[in-house]
C-alpha positions as a Python dict, from the first residue, in 0.01 Angstrom:
ca = {
    (1, 'M'): (0, 0, 0),
    (2, 'Y'): (54, -282, 250),
    (3, 'L'): (-326, -306, 324),
    (4, 'Q'): (-426, -309, -25),
    (5, 'F'): (-174, -626, -71),
    (6, 'I'): (-332, -767, 223),
    (7, 'E'): (-677, -722, 97),
    (8, 'M'): (-584, -843, -246),
    (9, 'A'): (-445, -1169, -92),
    (10, 'K'): (-760, -1235, 88),
    (11, 'K'): (-956, -1237, -240),
    (12, 'I'): (-725, -1488, -390),
    (13, 'K'): (-856, -1836, -328),
    (14, 'T'): (-637, -2130, -285),
    (15, 'V'): (-698, -2391, -552),
    (16, 'N'): (-750, -2731, -404),
    (17, 'L'): (-709, -2958, -705),
    (18, 'K'): (-915, -3241, -547),
    (19, 'T'): (-1211, -3017, -499),
    (20, 'F'): (-1166, -2869, -844),
    (21, 'K'): (-1169, -3223, -1009),
    (22, 'R'): (-1482, -3315, -805),
    (23, 'Q'): (-1657, -2995, -918),
    (24, 'V'): (-1582, -3065, -1279),
    (25, 'G'): (-1681, -3404, -1259),
    (26, 'Q'): (-2054, -3268, -1131),
    (27, 'K'): (-2062, -3027, -1394),
    (28, 'R'): (-1873, -3138, -1686),
    (29, 'K'): (-2164, -3278, -1896),
    (30, 'V'): (-2368, -2989, -1865),
    (31, 'L'): (-2114, -2744, -1941),
    (32, 'T'): (-1967, -2938, -2223),
    (33, 'T'): (-2325, -2953, -2371),
    (34, 'F'): (-2343, -2582, -2312),
    (35, 'L'): (-2019, -2514, -2494),
    (36, 'R'): (-2090, -2733, -2782),
    (37, 'G'): (-2422, -2557, -2844),
    (38, 'I'): (-2300, -2191, -2765),
    (39, 'H'): (-2259, -2134, -3157),
    (40, 'N'): (-2633, -2182, -3185),
    (41, 'R'): (-2734, -1930, -2921),
    (42, 'K'): (-2781, -1546, -2976),
    (43, 'V'): (-2594, -1411, -2673),
    (44, 'S'): (-2564, -1035, -2646),
    (45, 'R'): (-2208, -895, -2573),
    (46, 'L'): (-2075, -1267, -2544),
    (47, 'N'): (-1724, -1195, -2595),
    (48, 'Q'): (-1731, -888, -2339),
    (49, 'R'): (-1897, -1113, -2084),
    (50, 'V'): (-1644, -1361, -2128),
    (51, 'K'): (-1381, -1100, -2096),
    (52, 'E'): (-1509, -951, -1779),
    (53, 'L'): (-1556, -1306, -1621),
    (54, 'D'): (-1194, -1390, -1724),
    (55, 'Q'): (-1080, -1073, -1562),
    (56, 'Q'): (-1276, -1133, -1232),
    (57, 'A'): (-1155, -1526, -1216),
    (58, 'F'): (-796, -1399, -1264),
    (59, 'Q'): (-833, -1181, -961),
    (60, 'E'): (-956, -1446, -749),
    (61, 'I'): (-751, -1749, -851),
    (62, 'D'): (-370, -1751, -848),
    (63, 'C'): (-226, -1973, -1114),
    (64, 'L'): (95, -2007, -919),
    (65, 'D'): (-102, -2167, -648),
    (66, 'C'): (-251, -2429, -899),
    (67, 'G'): (-23, -2500, -1197),
    (68, 'N'): (-243, -2775, -1314),
    (69, 'C'): (-206, -2682, -1677),
    (70, 'C'): (164, -2732, -1642),
    (71, 'K'): (114, -3056, -1451),
    (72, 'Q'): (-141, -3220, -1681),
    (73, 'M'): (-119, -3062, -2027),
    (74, 'T'): (137, -2977, -2272),
    (75, 'P'): (164, -2673, -2487),
    (76, 'T'): (169, -2670, -2876),
    (77, 'Y'): (510, -2532, -2996),
    (78, 'T'): (533, -2305, -3314),
    (79, 'K'): (865, -2316, -3500),
    (80, 'K'): (934, -1969, -3348),
    (81, 'D'): (896, -2112, -2999),
    (82, 'I'): (1141, -2378, -3077),
    (83, 'K'): (1398, -2153, -3225),
    (84, 'R'): (1363, -1890, -2932),
    (85, 'I'): (1381, -2160, -2667),
    (86, 'S'): (1656, -2380, -2821),
    (87, 'S'): (1867, -2075, -2874),
    (88, 'H'): (1823, -1981, -2487),
    (89, 'F'): (1960, -2324, -2412),
    (90, 'K'): (2236, -2288, -2682),
    (91, 'M'): (2102, -2599, -2839),
    (92, 'T'): (2019, -2647, -3208),
    (93, 'E'): (1650, -2671, -3291),
    (94, 'K'): (1688, -3035, -3376),
    (95, 'E'): (1865, -3127, -3054),
    (96, 'Y'): (1594, -2934, -2860),
    (97, 'F'): (1323, -3121, -3045),
    (98, 'D'): (1482, -3461, -2997),
    (99, 'K'): (1513, -3398, -2633),
    (100, 'Y'): (1178, -3250, -2535),
    (101, 'L'): (930, -3269, -2819),
    (102, 'Y'): (725, -3472, -3051),
    (103, 'K'): (481, -3415, -3350),
    (104, 'D'): (138, -3580, -3270),
    (105, 'E'): (-95, -3730, -3513),
    (106, 'S'): (-243, -3418, -3600),
    (107, 'G'): (94, -3242, -3672),
    (108, 'D'): (108, -3035, -3361),
    (109, 'I'): (446, -3024, -3170),
    (110, 'M'): (416, -3127, -2810),
    (111, 'H'): (634, -3195, -2518),
    (112, 'Q'): (705, -3555, -2511),
    (113, 'S'): (567, -3590, -2141),
    (114, 'T'): (407, -3408, -1849),
    (115, 'P'): (442, -3238, -1611),
    (116, 'C'): (626, -2955, -1812),
    (117, 'Y'): (1000, -2985, -1796),
    (118, 'F'): (1025, -2625, -1690),
    (119, 'L'): (781, -2636, -1417),
    (120, 'Q'): (939, -2563, -1064),
    (121, 'R'): (834, -2672, -743),
    (122, 'D'): (681, -2337, -663),
    (123, 'N'): (474, -2373, -964),
    (124, 'K'): (672, -2112, -1138),
    (125, 'C'): (810, -2149, -1498),
    (126, 'S'): (1200, -2157, -1516),
    (127, 'I'): (1158, -2014, -1904),
    (128, 'Y'): (881, -1781, -1824),
    (129, 'E'): (1014, -1481, -2030),
    (130, 'I'): (1073, -1720, -2337),
    (131, 'R'): (787, -1963, -2274),
    (132, 'P'): (583, -2103, -2577),
    (133, 'D'): (314, -1883, -2711),
    (134, 'D'): (45, -2113, -2620),
    (135, 'C'): (157, -2104, -2257),
    (136, 'R'): (130, -1708, -2284),
    (137, 'G'): (-221, -1712, -2402),
    (138, 'F'): (-360, -2005, -2189),
    (139, 'P'): (-639, -2050, -2103),
    (140, 'H'): (-730, -1878, -2418),
    (141, 'L'): (-1064, -1738, -2299),
    (142, 'H'): (-961, -1388, -2426),
    (143, 'K'): (-988, -1505, -2780),
    (144, 'S'): (-1176, -1259, -2995),
    (145, 'D'): (-1453, -1513, -3066),
    (146, 'F'): (-1550, -1721, -2781),
    (147, 'K'): (-1806, -1916, -2986),
    (148, 'N'): (-1534, -2064, -3217),
    (149, 'A'): (-1318, -2155, -2910),
    (150, 'S'): (-1554, -2410, -2767),
    (151, 'T'): (-1347, -2712, -2857),
    (152, 'I'): (-1044, -2550, -2653),
    (153, 'N'): (-1264, -2454, -2371),
    (154, 'I'): (-1426, -2791, -2340),
    (155, 'Q'): (-1081, -2944, -2285),
    (156, 'N'): (-955, -2671, -2063),
    (157, 'I'): (-1256, -2716, -1823),
    (158, 'D'): (-1092, -3020, -1719),
    (159, 'Y'): (-756, -2873, -1624),
    (160, 'C'): (-818, -2501, -1561),
    (161, 'P'): (-989, -2366, -1261),
    (162, 'I'): (-1024, -2028, -1428),
    (163, 'T'): (-1188, -2164, -1742),
    (164, 'F'): (-1398, -2381, -1508),
    (165, 'K'): (-1503, -2082, -1342),
    (166, 'V'): (-1565, -1864, -1642),
    (167, 'V'): (-1779, -2116, -1813),
    (168, 'S'): (-1984, -2202, -1508),
    (169, 'A'): (-2045, -1829, -1457),
    (170, 'L'): (-2146, -1782, -1822),
    (171, 'Y'): (-2365, -2088, -1805),
    (172, 'D'): (-2541, -1928, -1510),
    (173, 'Q'): (-2585, -1599, -1686),
    (174, 'I'): (-2707, -1741, -2003),
    (175, 'V'): (-2898, -2044, -1919),
    (176, 'N'): (-2996, -1985, -1538),
    (177, 'K'): (-3033, -1605, -1579),
    (178, 'K'): (-2829, -1529, -1272),
}
């Protein structure tokens, strides 16, 4: 069992955010164009491919080593999230909203600032068990229809090494036929 753990730990790559940002800068335009045009392509087993690439990426990249999503982005809250989390802190929903949240121009409820209030130094979430649903599903690659999630994925390639890895690999499979 211990040897399996060591082997698994060797597979997990440390995320260097400076290197990641440089890689995104080099490939962002081509990946964004690819994602914007993905709905025009006929790709066999697209959702299955994305699911497989997502699973591979999660085996290779440790989110706790990165935490960039929590450092640079804010989740979108639902009313159920606010109710659940405010209750945990023994606050009213209004108190919680006034202290931590705001409604953006499109009506989404977001954190007032980044990094996330609940991100700890070790990149763990202090409210992990009750975190917002948006956080639970991040980076949203497992959505049932990848083609319809291109806007989300375009945004996430800038912040999430897993999204960047999956979209880059998908691009290679489809465009470069690798």
